[in-house]
KOLROVEX-679004 format. One line per 8 residues: for each residue z, x, y of C-alpha. Coordinates in steps of 0.02 Angstrom, whole numbers, plus 50000, padded with zeros to 5 digits. Layout:
BEGIN
Z:X:Y; ...
//
This chain:
BEGIN
49846:50270:51429; 49959:50346:51296; 50024:50291:51128; 50185:50189:51146; 50290:50276:51014; 50442:50163:51032; 50344:50003:51007; 50244:50079:50864
50402:50135:50772; 50477:49961:50794; 50318:49883:50724; 50334:50004:50579; 50492:49914:50525; 50381:49771:50465; 50289:49890:50349; 50458:49967:50303
50513:49798:50233; 50350:49768:50140; 50358:49942:50060; 50537:49919:50000; 50493:49756:49914; 50340:49824:49824; 50418:49992:49783; 50561:49910:49688
50445:49778:49614; 50319:49905:49547; 50455:50020:49480; 50564:49895:49386; 50467:49737:49349; 50364:49828:49215; 50528:49888:49139; 50597:49710:49134
50435:49648:49055; 50432:49784:48922; 50617:49799:48880; 50690:49629:48925; 50547:49514:48874; 50451:49627:48749; 50282:49605:48835; 50141:49720:48769
50056:49846:48887; 49894:49749:48914; 49990:49593:48966; 50104:49697:49077; 49948:49762:49163; 49888:49584:49190; 50059:49525:49252; 50066:49668:49377
49902:49606:49451; 49963:49429:49483; 50030:49478:49654; 49860:49551:49694; 49766:49398:49634; 49872:49292:49751; 49847:49418:49891; 49659:49414:49861
49658:49226:49888; 49783:49223:50032; 49779:49383:50136; 49597:49387:50195; 49590:49205:50254; 49763:49221:50331; 49699:49371:50430; 49553:49269:50496
49669:49121:50530; 49786:49232:50631; 49638:49285:50739; 49612:49103:50789; 49795:49048:50799; 49877:49026:50970; 50066:48990:50981; 50201:49024:51111
50264:49172:51007; 50091:49242:50972; 49957:49231:50838; 50037:49349:50709; 50225:49314:50726; 50231:49139:50647; 50174:49211:50480; 50314:49341:50482
50443:49210:50532; 50400:49103:50380; 50349:49230:50247; 50486:49362:50261; 50641:49252:50228; 50560:49159:50083; 50506:49323:50003; 50678:49402:50026
50767:49259:49936; 50643:49254:49791; 50653:49444:49771; 50842:49442:49758; 50834:49316:49616; 50712:49414:49505; 50841:49522:49411; 50949:49368:49377
50810:49277:49283; 50857:49272:49098; 50707:49172:49038; 50521:49202:49061; 50486:49037:49155; 50621:49073:49284; 50563:49254:49299; 50385:49195:49331
50446:49066:49458; 50539:49199:49557; 50398:49326:49553; 50268:49193:49598; 50366:49137:49750; 50387:49318:49804; 50202:49352:49780; 50144:49202:49881
50265:49229:50025; 50228:49416:50041; 50041:49386:50039; 50066:49260:50180; 50136:49385:50306; 50068:49555:50258; 49897:49547:50345; 49967:49479:50511
50102:49613:50523; 49974:49751:50488; 49849:49674:50612; 49981:49694:50749; 49949:49882:50751; 49770:49875:50819; 49822:49728:50929; 49945:49837:51026
49860:50008:51006; 49702:50072:51094; 49564:50139:50980; 49589:50328:51011; 49770:50317:50954; 49752:50205:50800; 49754:50345:50671; 49913:50414:50750
49990:50240:50761; 49944:50205:50580; 50026:50371:50537; 50188:50311:50618; 50180:50142:50531; 50145:50222:50363; 50285:50346:50398; 50400:50196:50410
50321:50121:50254; 50348:50284:50164; 50530:50283:50214; 50539:50110:50135; 50463:50181:49976; 50589:50323:49975; 50732:50199:49995; 50661:50092:49855
50625:50235:49733; 50766:50360:49764; 50902:50245:49830; 50845:50111:49708; 50854:50233:49562; 51037:50270:49598; 51076:50085:49621; 50981:50037:49462
51093:50149:49358; 51243:50056:49430; 51169:49883:49407; 50984:49836:49384; 51003:49696:49513; 51064:49809:49654; 50892:49880:49707; 50826:49703:49723
50973:49645:49829; 50955:49798:49941; 50770:49758:49961; 50806:49577:50009; 50931:49629:50143; 50820:49764:50217; 50663:49657:50223; 50760:49526:50322
50823:49660:50441; 50652:49739:50464; 50566:49573:50497; 50702:49525:50622; 50676:49688:50719; 50489:49654:50732; 50516:49475:50788; 50647:49523:50918
50572:49679:50995; 50381:49667:50977; 50287:49560:51103; 50108:49521:51059; 49979:49553:51195; 49908:49402:51282; 49738:49358:51210; 49601:49249:51280
49524:49113:51175; 49400:49179:51048; 49219:49123:51060; 49185:48955:50980; 49068:49028:50850; 49183:49168:50789; 49127:49216:50612; 49255:49187:50476
49293:49296:50326; 49149:49242:50215; 49020:49254:50354; 49089:49424:50404; 49073:49486:50224; 48893:49422:50216; 48856:49510:50381; 48922:49679:50324
48827:49664:50160; 48664:49633:50256; 48695:49766:50388; 48558:49898:50376; 48681:50037:50421; 48786:50000:50263; 48935:50097:50335; 49054:49950:50325
49007:49901:50147; 49014:50084:50091; 49186:50099:50171; 49249:49942:50085; 49181:50003:49917; 49265:50172:49942; 49430:50085:49982; 49410:49981:49824
49378:50136:49716; 49520:50243:49778; 49644:50101:49764; 49587:50068:49585; 49633:50248:49546; 49800:50241:49636; 49853:50071:49570; 49805:50121:49393
49939:50256:49404; 50074:50167:49505; 50083:50009:49399; 50126:50106:49242; 50211:50261:49311; 50390:50220:49262; 50331:50177:49086; 50225:50336:49085
50382:50436:49130; 50484:50348:48996; 50357:50345:48854; 50253:50503:48885; 50373:50619:48976; 50531:50560:48888; 50626:50524:49049; 50743:50384:49098
50647:50248:49190; 50755:50275:49346; 50703:50459:49346; 50522:50402:49340; 50554:50299:49496; 50636:50454:49573; 50474:50551:49543; 50379:50417:49639
50507:50443:49775; 50460:50627:49783; 50277:50578:49808; 50331:50453:49940; 50435:50582:50032; 50287:50697:50054; 50178:50549:50102; 50306:50515:50239
50318:50698:50293; 50129:50708:50307; 50097:50534:50379; 50103:50588:50561; 50005:50751:50535; 49873:50653:50436; 49848:50537:50586; 49828:50685:50703
49708:50770:50583; 49603:50612:50583; 49604:50608:50773; 49566:50795:50788; 49439:50827:50650; 49374:50652:50613; 49439:50514:50502; 49300:50525:50372
49319:50713:50345; 49508:50695:50330; 49492:50556:50201; 49364:50654:50100; 49479:50806:50095; 49623:50697:50035; 49518:50616:49899; 49464:50784:49832
49643:50847:49828; 49721:50695:49744; 49581:50690:49615; 49613:50872:49567; 49802:50846:49560; 49787:50701:49439; 49664:50799:49330; 49795:50937:49316
49931:50811:49271; 49820:50736:49136; 49780:50908:49063; 49956:50981:49056; 50069:50938:48908; 50227:50837:48936; 50337:50987:48895; 50259:51085:49039
50263:50940:49162; 50450:50916:49136; 50501:51099:49161; 50634:51097:49298; 50591:51199:49453; 50729:51157:49577; 50865:51035:49622; 50861:50970:49800
50975:50855:49902; 50921:50672:49894; 50770:50712:49786; 50872:50773:49639; 50785:50876:49505; 50606:50930:49541; 50505:50967:49383; 50325:51030:49378
50256:50853:49390; 50367:50822:49541; 50284:50969:49631; 50112:50901:49586; 50159:50728:49647; 50216:50803:49813; 50039:50872:49834; 49971:50701:49787
50082:50624:49922; 50005:50738:50054; 49830:50696:49993; 49866:50509:49988; 49927:50516:50169; 49762:50595:50223; 49669:50452:50139; 49779:50303:50177
49827:50340:50358; 49648:50349:50420; 49565:50209:50320; 49626:50053:50411; 49587:50127:50584; 49410:50163:50522; 49387:49983:50466; 49454:49900:50625
49352:50018:50735; 49194:49951:50652; 49216:49784:50742; 49268:49704:50907; 49446:49660:50961; 49423:49474:50929; 49390:49506:50744; 49526:49635:50705
49622:49513:50596; 49464:49468:50500; 49419:49650:50468; 49600:49687:50420; 49575:49546:50295; 49417:49632:50229; 49517:49792:50208; 49645:49697:50105
49508:49608:50010; 49445:49777:49948; 49618:49850:49914; 49681:49692:49831; 49531:49679:49715; 49569:49859:49668; 49751:49818:49637; 49693:49683:49515
49571:49797:49424; 49676:49956:49421; 49826:49898:49317; 49712:49805:49196; 49610:49963:49169; 49771:50060:49138; 49840:49929:49019; 49683:49926:48913
49662:50115:48914; 49842:50135:48855; 49822:50004:48720; 49654:50069:48659; 49727:50244:48657; 49863:50190:48536; 50000:50166:48667; 49961:50337:48743
50026:50321:48921; 49941:50482:48976; 49779:50382:48979; 49826:50320:49153; 49802:50499:49216; 49637:50518:49125; 49555:50365:49203; 49615:50379:49384
49520:50536:49443; 49352:50455:49402; 49385:50326:49537; 49448:50452:49665; 49290:50557:49648; 49178:50402:49652; 49263:50350:49815; 49231:50524:49884
49045:50505:49848; 49042:50331:49927; 49128:50377:50091; 49016:50528:50115; 48881:50406:50175; 48990:50316:50304; 48929:50343:50482; 49044:50230:50585
49230:50202:50612; 49283:50354:50711; 49394:50332:50865; 49309:50247:51012; 49326:50317:51188; 49444:50232:51309; 49356:50119:51435; 49345:50190:51609
49470:50126:51738; 49412:49961:51811; 49302:49916:51662
//
């Protein structure tokens, strides 16, 4: 059996839509909060975790629910059919909100609807992909997600300068298109009824905590730690670019696009590295690299980071920090591409949705903690936005220490013919 590239790329359109929404949201909602509504940094950090608080409450149980659900169109598709259109409409209304209550209503609706369909669309990957090819398939899906991020950061930056609403309207249209492609072209595999006593999310979490091997719990803790570091940076990056580097906020989003481009370029190679040399070793190498890159960014003065090095098509100007972020994009691909396949290969096929939910439980908790840490560090540092780069490497290196003890989650051999 071989990896079905066509089906995997089509499935990647679902992640493409999710990435566009969150790329634009993370780049410009902090700007609206700071400049339009005069919200202080600590409260911005809290506001930027509201989507993750909702996801924490919704995504893991929805993943377990989708394992048990049986409908004529499959167990994952109904969530996409409901969540994507609602999220697209709410997202398009965000830049039009002139008052805080309306702004909160739009963002809350977006947050709830996106949390509703994210875990099922991601769980489709292991559903349709055999274990030995899951790192490569996750590379393709994250390649598509990275393309979404590039569209949101680079295309969105150009549109934002024309009209701040345009990136949001583009995101709404593209998320509808991407969800439609998944619904039309992906057919879920037929599944037999799950055993009657299939453990739910809470029982599964208790089980992994009690497991003597500790590989699953160490893996979930590592995921939590590295996402704390990454989210601490991402939530405040456009403000960091504006306040610390002295750039226009759209140029800060363009820098994130440069990171995303190299994440995309390295997404497929990262999957093959995980399959060839082992997922754990590939993740550890990526964590070491991204930790070192962020240490360098924290140590260099703003005047050095903004020295122009080149001007490239699509990417625009590439300063010193742009080059460093490109290296960070490569490192983040090595980490991110191989982590979900490790988690789902620690369980059986009937519980893939539940373990996908555990993955998002860890990453979502991190996405709640990370921006709050950044917000308080910035505020305690006297509105010094470079503090986001000081705090993040601690979490990357702690994740590196945690995953060093993981002993499970590598690709499983294909069953013999007739098994």
